[in-house]
C-alpha positions as a Markdown table, in Angstrom:
| # | Residue | x | y | z |
|---|---|---|---|---|
| 1 | Met | 0.0 | 0.0 | 0.0 |
| 2 | Glu | 1.2 | 3.5 | -0.8 |
| 3 | Ile | -0.1 | 6.8 | 0.5 |
| 4 | Trp | 0.4 | 10.1 | -1.3 |
| 5 | Ile | 0.6 | 12.9 | 1.3 |
| 6 | Asn | 1.4 | 16.5 | 2.0 |
| 7 | Pro | 2.7 | 16.5 | 5.6 |
| 8 | Ala | 1.2 | 19.9 | 6.2 |
| 9 | Cys | -2.3 | 18.5 | 5.6 |
| 10 | Ser | -4.3 | 17.5 | 8.6 |
| 11 | Lys | -6.3 | 14.9 | 6.6 |
| 12 | Cys | -3.0 | 13.3 | 5.5 |
| 13 | Arg | -1.7 | 13.2 | 9.1 |
| 14 | Ser | -4.9 | 11.7 | 10.3 |
| 15 | Ala | -4.7 | 9.0 | 7.6 |
| 16 | Val | -1.1 | 8.1 | 8.5 |
| 17 | Arg | -2.0 | 8.0 | 12.2 |
| 18 | Leu | -4.8 | 5.6 | 11.5 |
| 19 | Leu | -2.6 | 3.4 | 9.3 |
| 20 | Asp | 0.0 | 3.3 | 12.1 |
| 21 | Glu | -2.6 | 2.5 | 14.7 |
| 22 | Glu | -3.8 | -0.4 | 12.6 |
| 23 | Gly | -0.2 | -1.6 | 12.1 |
| 24 | Ala | -0.5 | -1.3 | 8.3 |
| 25 | Glu | 2.5 | -1.7 | 6.1 |
| 26 | Tyr | 2.7 | 1.2 | 3.7 |
| 27 | Thr | 5.0 | 3.5 | 1.8 |
| 28 | Val | 4.7 | 7.3 | 2.1 |
| 29 | Arg | 5.1 | 9.4 | -1.0 |
| 30 | Arg | 5.4 | 13.1 | -0.4 |
| 31 | Tyr | 3.9 | 13.9 | -3.7 |
| 32 | Leu | 4.9 | 17.6 | -3.6 |
| 33 | Asp | 8.6 | 16.6 | -3.4 |
| 34 | Asp | 8.2 | 13.6 | -5.7 |
| 35 | Pro | 5.4 | 14.6 | -8.1 |
| 36 | Pro | 3.7 | 11.8 | -10.0 |
| 37 | Ser | 4.1 | 11.7 | -13.8 |
| 38 | Ala | 1.1 | 11.9 | -16.1 |
| 39 | Asp | 1.3 | 8.1 | -16.6 |
| 40 | Glu | 1.2 | 7.6 | -12.8 |
| 41 | Leu | -1.8 | 9.9 | -12.5 |
| 42 | Arg | -3.6 | 7.9 | -15.3 |
| 43 | Gln | -2.9 | 4.7 | -13.4 |
| 44 | Val | -4.1 | 6.1 | -10.1 |
| 45 | Leu | -7.2 | 7.5 | -11.7 |
| 46 | Asp | -8.0 | 4.1 | -13.3 |
| 47 | Arg | -7.6 | 2.5 | -9.8 |
| 48 | Leu | -9.8 | 5.2 | -8.3 |
| 49 | Gly | -12.4 | 4.9 | -11.0 |
| 50 | Leu | -12.4 | 8.7 | -11.2 |
| 51 | Glu | -11.6 | 11.4 | -13.7 |
| 52 | Pro | -8.9 | 14.0 | -13.1 |
| 53 | Trp | -11.4 | 16.8 | -12.3 |
| 54 | Asp | -12.7 | 14.5 | -9.5 |
| 55 | Ile | -9.4 | 14.7 | -7.7 |
| 56 | Thr | -8.5 | 18.3 | -8.4 |
| 57 | Arg | -8.3 | 20.9 | -5.6 |
| 58 | Thr | -10.0 | 23.8 | -7.4 |
| 59 | Gly | -9.7 | 26.1 | -4.5 |
| 60 | Glu | -5.9 | 26.3 | -4.7 |
| 61 | Gln | -4.3 | 29.5 | -5.9 |
| 62 | Val | -2.7 | 27.9 | -8.9 |
| 63 | Ala | -6.1 | 26.5 | -9.9 |
| 64 | Lys | -7.5 | 30.0 | -9.9 |
| 65 | Glu | -4.6 | 31.3 | -11.9 |
| 66 | Leu | -5.1 | 28.5 | -14.5 |
| 67 | Gly | -8.8 | 29.1 | -14.6 |
| 68 | Ile | -9.5 | 25.4 | -13.9 |
| 69 | Gly | -12.9 | 26.1 | -12.6 |
| 70 | Arg | -14.0 | 27.0 | -16.1 |
| 71 | Trp | -12.4 | 24.0 | -17.8 |
| 72 | Pro | -14.8 | 21.5 | -19.4 |
| 73 | Lys | -15.2 | 18.2 | -17.5 |
| 74 | Glu | -15.4 | 16.0 | -20.5 |
| 75 | Pro | -13.3 | 13.1 | -22.0 |
| 76 | Ala | -11.8 | 15.4 | -24.7 |
| 77 | Glu | -10.3 | 17.5 | -21.9 |
| 78 | Arg | -9.0 | 14.7 | -19.8 |
| 79 | Glu | -5.3 | 15.0 | -20.9 |
| 80 | Arg | -5.4 | 18.7 | -20.2 |
| 81 | Trp | -6.5 | 18.1 | -16.6 |
| 82 | Ile | -3.9 | 15.3 | -16.2 |
| 83 | Ala | -1.1 | 17.6 | -17.5 |
| 84 | Ala | -2.1 | 20.3 | -15.0 |
| 85 | Leu | -2.0 | 17.9 | -12.1 |
| 86 | Ala | 1.4 | 16.6 | -13.2 |
| 87 | Glu | 2.8 | 20.1 | -13.6 |
| 88 | His | 1.1 | 21.4 | -10.4 |
| 89 | Pro | 0.9 | 18.5 | -7.9 |
| 90 | Arg | -0.5 | 20.9 | -5.2 |
| 91 | Leu | -3.8 | 20.5 | -7.2 |
| 92 | Ile | -4.0 | 16.8 | -6.4 |
| 93 | Gln | -6.6 | 15.9 | -3.7 |
| 94 | Arg | -5.0 | 14.2 | -0.8 |
| 95 | Pro | -4.3 | 11.8 | 0.7 |
| 96 | Leu | -4.5 | 9.2 | -2.1 |
| 97 | Ile | -4.1 | 5.6 | -0.9 |
| 98 | Thr | -3.3 | 2.7 | -3.3 |
| 99 | Ala | -4.4 | -0.6 | -1.9 |
| 100 | Asp | -2.7 | -3.9 | -2.5 |
| 101 | Asp | -5.8 | -5.3 | -4.5 |
| 102 | Gly | -5.2 | -2.8 | -7.3 |
| 103 | Thr | -7.8 | -0.2 | -6.2 |
| 104 | Ala | -7.3 | 3.2 | -4.6 |
| 105 | Val | -9.2 | 5.6 | -2.4 |
| 106 | Val | -9.1 | 9.3 | -1.6 |
| 107 | Gly | -8.5 | 8.9 | 2.2 |
| 108 | Arg | -10.1 | 12.1 | 3.4 |
| 109 | Ser | -12.1 | 10.2 | 6.1 |
| 110 | Asp | -11.4 | 7.5 | 8.5 |
| 111 | Glu | -13.9 | 5.3 | 6.7 |
| 112 | Ala | -12.0 | 5.7 | 3.4 |
| 113 | Val | -8.7 | 4.8 | 5.1 |
| 114 | Arg | -10.3 | 1.7 | 6.7 |
| 115 | Glu | -11.6 | 0.8 | 3.2 |
| 116 | Ala | -8.1 | 0.8 | 1.8 |
| 117 | Leu | -6.9 | -1.2 | 4.8 |
| 118 | Ala | -9.6 | -3.8 | 4.3 |
| 119 | Arg | -8.7 | -4.1 | 0.6 |
| 120 | Ser | -5.0 | -4.5 | 1.4 |
| 121 | Ala | -5.7 | -7.1 | 4.0 |
| 122 | Gly | -7.9 | -8.9 | 1.4 |
């Protein structure tokens, strides 16, 4: 299992704390220091079953500068969104947890983190 975090994020810290409490084995990826490539983002989106606009933090300053809130949310625009996430990783919703069964979750709640744990315990 891998968790993509921003250590300054309280939701990320909560997710890591819960993983530790449950004795989970996982790898931490500080995605602002080690940004995912466009290919990695495509893989995680496939695992999540989501589109890039579903995991984009549109309230971030860079999102406002790029005008992302006005971008179409349609298949023809998917690569544009992925490129923006790859170039500006701060836009990626966090934490993202990839489970051992090939799925992934956005771990913003204890329930979502427990879901990833259950999938990895499989």
